[in-house]
N, C-alpha and C positions, 0 to 999 in steps of 0.2 A: 422848643423844649430839648434840653440836652439830658442824656442818660449817663449815669456813671459807668465806667468801663468795668467789664467783667474782670476779675482778677487774673483769669487765664490770658485774656487778651492783653492785658497790661504786662504780664510777665513775658508774653511772646514779643510785644513791642520793645520791651527792655532788652531782650536777648538780640533782637535784630539790631537795635542801636548799638550795642556792645560789640557785636560782629563787625559792624561798619567802622567802628572806631579802631578796633584791632587791625582791620585791613588797611586803614589809612596810616597806620603807624608801623606797618610791616613791610620790609623791603620786597618788592615784587621780583619773583624768580621765574616767572613764566616765559620770558624770552630766552632763547637758546643762542649761544654764540656762533655755532656752526650755521644755523639757519640765517642769522643776520648777515654773516660773512657770505653766504651763498647769494643773498639779494644783492650784495655789492658786485659779485661776479655777473649777475644779471644785468646790472647797470652798464658794466664794461662791454658785455655782449650786445646790448641794445645800442651803445655808442657806435660800435663797429657795424652793426646792421644799418643804422642811420647813415653811416659814412657812405655805404654802397647803394642803399635803397633810396635815400632822400638827399641828394648832393646839393639841392637848392631849397632848403626848408622854408625860407621866407616866402616863396611862391608856391609851396605845396604844404601849407600848415596842416591840412587834413592828415597827410601821410606822416608828418612829424608827430602829430597827436597820437596816431594809431601806434606808432612805435613805443612812445613813452607811456601812454595810458595802458597799453597792453602789458608792458613791463611792470608798471605799478600794481595792476590788478593781480598778475601772477605772483608778485613778491608778497602782497598783502594776504592773498589766499594761503600761500606757504606759511607765512608768519602766523596767521590765524589759526590754522589747523594745528601747528606745532605748539603754539600757545595754550590752546584748549587742553590738549593731552598732557603737556608738561605741567601746567598750573594745577591740574587736578591731581597729578602724581605728587607734586611737591607741597602744594598748599592744602590739600586734602579738603576738609570741611569749609575752609575759607575761600576755596577756588572761585566760586561764582562772584563773591564780593570783590576779590582781587582782579579778576578779569573785567568786571564791570568798571572798576576804578580805573584800569589801564586804558579802556576804550573811552571813558568819559573824559580823560586828560588829553587824549590824542585826537579824537574825532573832530573837534572844532577846527583844528588847523588843516585837516584834510578836506573838510567842507569849505573852508575859506579858499584853499587853493583851487578847488573845482569852480567855485563861483567866480573867482577872479579870472580864470581862463575863459569862462562863458562871457563875462563882461567885456574882456579885451577883444575877443574874436567877433562878438556881435556888435559892439558899439564903437570900438576904436581899433580896427584891424591894422592900422598903421603902426600900433604899439605892441603887436604880438611878440616882438623880439624880447619883451619884458617877461614873458612867461617863465623861463628858467629861473630868473631872479625871484620872481614872486613865489614860485613853487618851493624854492630852497629857503626863503625867508620864512614863509608860513610853516614849513617842515620843521625849521629850527625852533619855532615858537612851541610846536607840539612836543619837541624833544625837551625844551626848557620846562615845559609844564609837567613833563613826566619825571624830571630829575629828583623830585622830592621823595619818590619811592623807589628809585634805582640807585646804583652805586654813584657816590658823589663825583667821581671823575667823568661821569656822563655829560657834565657841562662842557667838556672839551668837544664832544661830538656836536653838541647844540651850537657851540660857538664857530665850529668849522662850517656848518651849514649857513649860519648867518654871514660868515666872512665870504663864502663862495657866492651866496646871493647878491651881496653888495658888490662884489667883483663883477659878476654878470650885469648888474645894474649900471656900473661905472663904464662898462664897455660902450654902452649907449647906442648901439645899432644892431643890425641883423647879424653881426658877427656872434651875438650872444646865443644864436640858435645853432651854432656849430656843435657836432656830436659831443666834444669832450667838455663842454661846459656842463652838461648833465653827467656824462660818463665819469669824469673825474670827481665831481662834487659827490655823487651818490656811490660811486665805487669806493673811493677812499672813505667817505663818511660812514658807510655801513661797516667797513672794516674797523674803523675806530670804535663804533658801537660794539662790535664783536669783541675787540680787544678789552674794552672796559668790562664787559660782561664776564670775560674769561679770567681777567686778573683782578678786577676790582670788586667782584661779587663776594658775599660771605658764604656762598654755597660750597658744597663738598666737591671734590674732584670727580666723584662718580656720577654727579648730576649734570656735568657739562655735556 
C-alpha cells in the first residue's frame, strides 16, 4: 500500500530537483587556475625525480608506481581542498550540488585508471609499459565528461591527453615508461587546463 506524500515532503523534493537542475546547467567555477598549474609543476618535478630515482622503470615498476601514484594523490588532495573552499565561496548555496556533480563526472575515469593498473600488473606484467597510455586516455575521458559544465575550450585539454595517450601507446614498448611521457603529458596538460580556466571562464578577475 502506498501513501500520498506530505505536501512538505513533496515541496522539499521539488526544491532538491530544481537545485540539481540548476547545478547541471551552471558553469562550475570551483577549480582554480593557479592550483591546476601547480599540479602541472608537480608532474614535471615527478619526472625529474623518476629520472634520478628510477632509471630502469620497466624492471622496477613498484618504484615507478610510487613516484606517480604519490604525485597523483598529492595533486588530488590539493585540488580537492581548494575546490571545496572555492566552490563554497563562489557557488554559495549550490556548492554541494556543484561539487558532487564535478566528482560524479570525473571519478569513473580515475577508478578505471586504477583498475587498469591493477589488471596489467597482476595479470599481464609484460604489458605494464602501457600504463602511461592507459592513464592518459582514461584521464582524457574524465576531462571530456567534465567539459559540459566547464569553459568550452577545455576540450583542447581533453584532446591533448587523448593525443599523448595514443602516442604512448604507439611507442609500443618499455620506452613509454620514460619520465617525460608522463612529465610532458601532465605538465603541459595541466597548464592547458589552467590557461582555459584563466582565460575561458566567465568568472571575475578577482576570483582567479
